[in-house]
C-alpha positions in Angstrom: 0.1 -0.2 0.0 3.0 2.3 0.7 4.5 1.7 -2.5 1.2 2.2 -4.4 0.9 5.7 -2.7 4.3 6.6 -3.5 4.5 5.3 -7.2 2.7 8.0 -8.6 4.2 10.7 -6.6 7.7 9.4 -7.8 7.4 9.0 -11.6 10.4 11.2 -12.4 12.8 8.7 -10.2 11.4 5.2 -10.2 14.6 3.8 -9.1 13.8 5.3 -5.4 11.0 2.7 -5.0 13.5 0.0 -6.4 16.0 0.7 -3.6 13.2 1.2 -1.3 11.9 -2.5 -2.2 15.8 -3.9 -2.1 15.9 -2.6 1.7 12.6 -4.1 2.6 13.9 -7.4 1.3 17.4 -7.3 3.3 15.3 -6.7 6.6 15.0 -9.1 9.1 11.7 -11.0 8.9 10.7 -10.7 12.3 10.7 -7.0 12.0 8.7 -7.1 8.6 6.3 -8.7 10.6 6.1 -7.0 13.7 3.9 -4.4 15.0 6.4 -1.9 15.5 6.9 -2.1 11.4 3.3 -1.7 10.9 3.1 1.4 13.1 5.7 3.0 11.3 4.3 2.3 7.8 1.1 3.9 9.1 2.6 6.9 10.2 4.7 7.3 7.1 1.7 6.6 4.8 -0.3 9.3 6.7 2.4 11.9 6.4 2.6 11.0 2.7 -0.7 11.6 2.0 -1.0 14.8 4.0 2.1 16.4 2.7 2.9 14.7 -0.9 5.6 17.0 -1.4 7.7 15.3 1.0 7.4 12.1 -0.3 11.3 11.4 -0.8 11.9 12.6 3.0 9.7 9.8 4.1 10.9 7.4 1.7 14.7 8.2 3.0 13.2 7.9 6.7 11.8 4.6 6.0 14.9 3.1 4.4 17.0 4.2 7.4 14.8 2.3 9.7 15.0 -0.7 7.5 18.7 -0.2 7.1 19.2 -0.4 11.0 17.1 -3.9 11.0 18.9 -5.4 8.2 19.7 -9.2 8.4 23.3 -9.5 8.9 25.1 -12.8 7.6 27.2 -14.6 10.3 29.8 -16.7 9.3 30.1 -20.1 11.0 33.7 -20.7 12.7 34.8 -24.3 12.3 36.6 -25.9 15.3 40.4 -26.8 14.4 40.7 -30.4 14.3 42.5 -32.4 17.1 46.1 -32.6 17.1 47.5 -36.2 17.2 50.8 -37.4 17.9 53.1 -38.6 15.2 54.4 -41.6 17.3 53.1 -43.7 20.0 54.5 -43.5 23.5 56.3 -46.4 23.2 58.4 -48.5 20.4 56.6 -51.7 21.2 53.7 -50.0 19.5 55.6 -49.1 16.1 55.7 -52.1 14.3 58.2 -52.4 11.4 57.1 -50.8 8.2 54.2 -48.9 9.9 56.0 -45.7 10.6 56.4 -43.3 7.4 59.9 -43.9 6.0 60.2 -47.3 7.5 61.1 -48.8 4.0 64.3 -46.6 4.2 65.6 -48.0 7.5 67.0 -51.0 8.6 64.7 -53.9 9.4 65.3 -53.7 13.0 65.0 -50.0 13.4 62.0 -48.0 13.8 61.4 -44.1 13.2 59.9 -43.6 16.5 62.7 -42.9 19.5 62.6 -45.3 22.4 61.0 -43.9 25.6 64.3 -43.7 27.0 65.5 -41.4 24.4 62.5 -39.3 24.9 62.9 -39.2 28.8 66.5 -39.6 29.8 65.8 -40.2 33.5 63.6 -43.2 32.5 60.5 -41.8 34.2 57.5 -41.8 32.4 55.4 -38.5 32.4 52.7 -38.1 35.0 49.5 -39.9 34.0 51.1 -41.7 31.0 50.8 -45.1 32.7 47.4 -44.9 34.1 46.0 -43.6 31.0 45.5 -46.0 28.0 46.4 -44.6 24.5 42.5 -44.4 23.4 41.2 -43.0 26.4 40.4 -39.3 26.4 42.2 -37.0 28.4 40.4 -35.5 31.4 42.0 -32.1 31.1 39.7 -31.0 28.2 39.9 -27.5 27.0 37.1 -25.1 28.6 34.2 -24.1 26.2 34.1 -20.6 25.1 31.4 -18.5 26.9 28.5 -17.5 24.8 28.6 -13.4 24.2 26.5 -11.8 26.6 23.6 -10.2 25.0 23.8 -6.2 25.4 20.1 -5.6 24.7 17.7 -4.8 27.1 14.4 -6.6 28.6 10.8 -6.0 26.8 9.9 -4.4 30.2 12.7 -2.0 29.9 12.1 -1.3 26.2 8.2 -0.7 27.0 8.8 1.6 29.8 11.0 4.0 27.4 8.7 3.6 24.9 6.0 4.9 27.4 8.1 7.7 28.4 8.7 8.7 25.0 4.7 9.1 24.5 4.3 10.9 27.7 7.0 13.4 26.7 5.6 14.1 23.4 2.1 14.7 24.6 3.5 17.1 27.2 5.7 18.9 24.7 2.4 19.1 22.4 0.4 20.5 25.5 3.0 23.4 26.1 3.2 24.2 22.6 -0.6 24.8 22.4 -0.5 26.6 25.4 -1.4 30.3 25.7 1.5 32.7 26.9 1.4 36.1 28.7 4.4 38.9 29.3 4.8 37.5 32.8 5.4 34.0 31.6 7.9 34.9 29.0 10.1 36.7 31.7 9.7 33.8 33.9 12.8 31.5 35.0 10.7 28.6 34.1 8.5 29.6 31.3 7.1 26.9 28.6 9.9 27.5 26.2 12.1 26.2 28.9 10.1 23.6 30.1 9.9 22.1 26.4 13.7 22.5 25.9 14.3 20.3 28.8 11.9 17.7 27.6 13.1 17.6 24.3 16.4 17.0 25.6 15.4 14.2 28.0 13.4 12.6 25.1 16.8 12.6 22.7 18.7 10.8 25.8 15.6 8.4 26.0 15.9 7.6 22.4 19.5 6.9 22.4 19.2 4.6 25.3 16.3 2.9 23.6 18.3 2.4 20.5 20.9 0.6 22.4 18.5 -1.7 24.1 17.0 -2.2 20.5 20.4 -2.9 19.1 19.7 -0.6 16.2 21.2 2.4 14.8 20.1 6.1 16.1 20.2 7.7 12.7 17.0 9.7 12.0 17.6 10.1 8.2 18.2 14.1 8.5 20.1 15.8 6.1 22.8 16.8 8.8 23.4 13.0 9.7 24.7 12.4 6.0 28.6 12.6 5.4 30.2 15.3 3.0 32.5 14.1 0.4 35.3 16.8 -0.1 37.5 16.5 -3.4 38.5 20.1 -3.5 42.3 19.7 -3.8 44.1 17.5 -6.0 46.1 15.9 -3.0 44.2 12.7 -1.7 45.7 13.2 1.8 44.7 16.7 2.1 41.0 15.8 1.1 40.9 12.8 3.5 41.8 14.8 6.4 39.7 17.8 5.9 36.7 15.5 5.3 37.4 13.9 8.4 37.7 17.3 10.2 34.4 18.6 8.6 32.4 15.7 9.3 32.7 15.9 12.9 29.4 16.6 15.1 28.8 20.4 15.6 32.0 21.3 13.5 31.6 24.4 11.5 35.5 25.1 10.8 36.8 28.6 9.9 39.8 29.2 7.8 42.7 28.8 10.3 40.9 25.4 10.8 41.4 24.3 7.4 44.8 25.9 6.9 46.0 23.7 10.0 44.7 20.6 8.6 46.2 21.3 5.5 49.7 21.9 7.1 49.0 18.8 9.2 48.4 16.6 6.1 51.6 18.1 4.4 53.9 17.5 7.4 52.8 14.0 7.7 52.9 12.7 4.1 55.8 14.8 3.1 54.1 16.7 0.1 56.5 19.6 0.2 53.7 22.5 -0.3 55.0 25.9 0.4 53.6 28.3 2.5 51.8 30.5 0.0 50.4 27.4 -1.8 49.0 26.2 1.3 47.2 29.6 1.9 45.8 29.5 -1.4 44.6 25.9 -1.0 43.2 26.6 2.4 41.1 29.9 1.0 39.5 27.8 -1.9 39.0 24.9 0.4 37.0 26.8 3.1 35.0 28.5 0.4 33.8 25.0 -0.9 33.4 23.6 2.8 31.3 26.5 3.9 29.3 26.4 0.5 28.6 22.6 1.3 27.8 23.1 5.3 25.4 26.0 4.3 23.4 24.1 1.8 23.5 21.0 4.2 21.9 23.1 6.9 19.3 24.8 4.6 18.1 21.7 3.4 17.7 20.4 7.0 15.5 23.2 7.8 13.7 23.0 4.7 12.8 19.0 5.5 12.2 19.7 9.4 10.9 23.2 9.8 7.4 23.6 11.0 5.1 22.5 13.7 1.9 20.4 14.2 -0.1 23.5 14.8 0.4 24.6 11.2 0.6 21.2 9.2 -3.1 21.4 8.5 -2.8 24.8 7.4 -3.2 25.0 3.4 -2.7 28.9 2.0 -5.7 30.0 0.0 
């Protein structure tokens, strides 16, 4: 049903639905048949019908959810075969011609050394006389412990999901509340209460993702990685790319110049001072434009309130 609703809205880019179908096939079967997945589909379906212009945003959100619940293949580890001694404990158990290379030895000789040569003092090792050749050893290797599951119980998950619903309803009530001038100057104004509740919701959401063992990515544009290819030196590009993709990073000119100097010194590029300054200026302009464009798209996709969702300009 979701694909049938999105098909007429994505006629210009039909490959989007093919990518969504592939993500759906890779998801875990238990998740595809769960009530959680049906609730997510129902919520996104209502959003697509209400705001068809943002269909690609909702498809991206669904792809992110399916990617977090993808079925990962695990390789079965084979146990190593038990090591066997090449020679028996004594010469009586090595008949003529039984050991490898016996054809090149005299008829009365054996490849296996006698017990006295292997133990100069003539004493057998502890436990050798009491244990028969075919008897298994009592000192078996300990079994590897099974990895402890890091996920939480269903009770913890239900409790955190209930807290998210309670906080969401409280935030909605604060947003719909009428304010006066006295409340705006208060140290505990509804705006500050709403901010605290949203911070708590983010902490609960991260904890819930840890318990469910899924990714905390929400599909926002700010979470997408920026690929930087602004210079002709791959070492400089990689260093700048790592720096600008840090969380809450908006570098200035000195930061870009410092990264270029560090890459030149580490990889021995031999860049001159004037060359590094010109390269930093060009890279800084490109990085600033890319970051500004990403923030603008994130604002366009996420700006709004439930109070104005039903508004249609006449």
